[in-house]
Steps between C-alpha positions, in 0.01 A plus 500: 500500500622851421511773763191628674472878456365730768416870455571655842402844627839670546556543875788341692285311754290347219806397300681340795184323623414351164850367446509344848154346452594350163818347646306355797229369267752322275675354804179372658360335186830409340437717195786587267350794312658842494280805555580820318371780720481832316443809721294768323386851593124555515455639151727238339330219689157597366643546150686167499222287642180655365561759224759290315303181578791332683265296720288402204778387269692296757790740555418505873389200706432696819454874554433744779181678395336754728128528554482823296590295194339163563164588343681617188718185497193275524319702235793447265509127582859530622485315836395149591179434695620301802155378612535133400861480625393647835209258536723197423794615710432811708769713664534437874192633696346645186300728516462545879872572549451844340288807582205528264632833366793311341288247314233685308679719243645196317154338487368601159210343307496190725875445456797541736794657321774521760615436857587782742872580505566837668277755659480782751239773458584871504549652843659787689857412597652717769800538732366399841827606668442861389127501572578367849785743571416735789683802359332460162161458671550813710613713205216375283238571766634853547482564127166338414312468829429127479679173579750357252351168382475328162271733299129418486418771244678626188531844659692346791712302254618824335570671835700202629695470174592869514597467866744214432642642176871570563676526163825613662516154661398325174179412682149573371142497622374241255580308183282434197559285194427741214683329216239466222490122451122462483483380859603707801336832414188316386485322836565825688218668309263210582592518870439875508165445325386214726600673825272787393206267450536492119491208258648413160164361390167673443152360570509306169826335611696685230834671568417864565749730669327826410360581845567742790693245712743441208559873464567536874730197490706631208513854641628380834751254357658739249555761771636242745758338272628843395535612861876548533460546876364149545601260222826323412643689198570178308139378521441595135757240389405230749299189416359313799821294540728809503263681739503193726881488496532871584269451799696191614821704475356745753419794272141577612252501786201363304415326176186372333601178335435127489523309829793307350721806522431528872600139563805545276629755756536216753669240280729654237868568569480858366235600756603767749162497674464147638276505805403865440206452266128437536195513275154650529190539289501781246375845595165608358298814450294613801156333485630211290671174578839350435562272204777282371574355159547132441696410188689175530737286297412157367691200376351421158572234235521591133235344279773421244734329749621153404577432867160563661505199737848584630408868527190417709701268727738787560212741575366260762848477654555877486176573688544265798509662848877442511558665160270789590704559815825484303374777268425713807842445652659601169312833503182421306155462655354157557134459414396231744321562827754267666781742404310806624461349848836316512673584835852503347392732218327733748811503713700631204219714356285599801214641287461198273176390664344834395464369145159366591387849606620653173315237299175584677506853347668407174320591181583366155521653155231446235526170315466590135721428200545877445647558848869486387422779248301697758801491735715658229247781461472564876881485529537769232227708664673498840836575335350800316342619824835489677694664217258763370240746623212368290201482736409165656145536362631527146749215537235269644247587233753439220608168654140383541438578129800284408377219729161507328667462159644166618154352541326656200 
């Protein structure tokens, strides 16, 4: 048999985990097949697997596909329906080993198109050592007249970020990931919208962002990310990974990012903030409630793979409780409930058990084949908002017109 080829989301913990898992798998089952693991950035991964039909034509046996793309992948008949394989030979404790919020996005038209690989909803990551420091607390109270705690509202978030912003120490109030890759700014926009009681969908269940909550969300966000007295100056060039690394290297007091970047602070060698970090729910607008975003990564098998049986055996192996824990110890985020509550994991990452809480408020993005194109439009809209002075009303109206063209 030739090599088995795996398209991996480029991120050190994913790459090291997958290689270790393949080696353990081959050892356990006495398999002499080499795996070619190819790490790819987000855009290239989508292009390679879906746009250029790599999963369909057998170029890739296994691929990391995130839940933003899975509907599109299924629509294009690129990924294998695992239903019959799961019923003959299910993964260990399937499905009860996972929280329900990690099982439904890959369920499309009565099929199951992937197994959960890596997760961790969006949250507020903050420096608990600074928030708990008596001098900081005293100075903050003098300045703002209330106790220094993780912000409950967006107004507090801005005040706290400005309070901690100390550029002369290469230390900033907060970090955003504003690199336009069709993901981070889209997610940030959605979070701003949801925490103001807004929705991406109208009463007819169609994508409709032309509403007052969207305008408020975009107005607030564009002012915030351009606030030089609060935000890390390199945010415009950061993707989520770079933003996560800057936080782990001790360059900011707060970040809004995936849970995985909080746990990374406790396990990677480069971290300068081990033991100094905690997470909380996202702030929201007064009168509204917090929200989180759940986008997760799946293991999928290419419909054109000539090694489907071997690929599925590996997926079963890679999703056992032991493998899930290994991913977590490498710096990824395990998806199983057993990992979330594992005493050893919680000793290393004391807020790991809070994943359950985040999932309770986690919303998901619309499942429609046009969503990948919609994200590009929203990404461009947020970028224009940040870089120009065109009004938010106008930008939102123009973007909504473009969205409607996708469905006409």
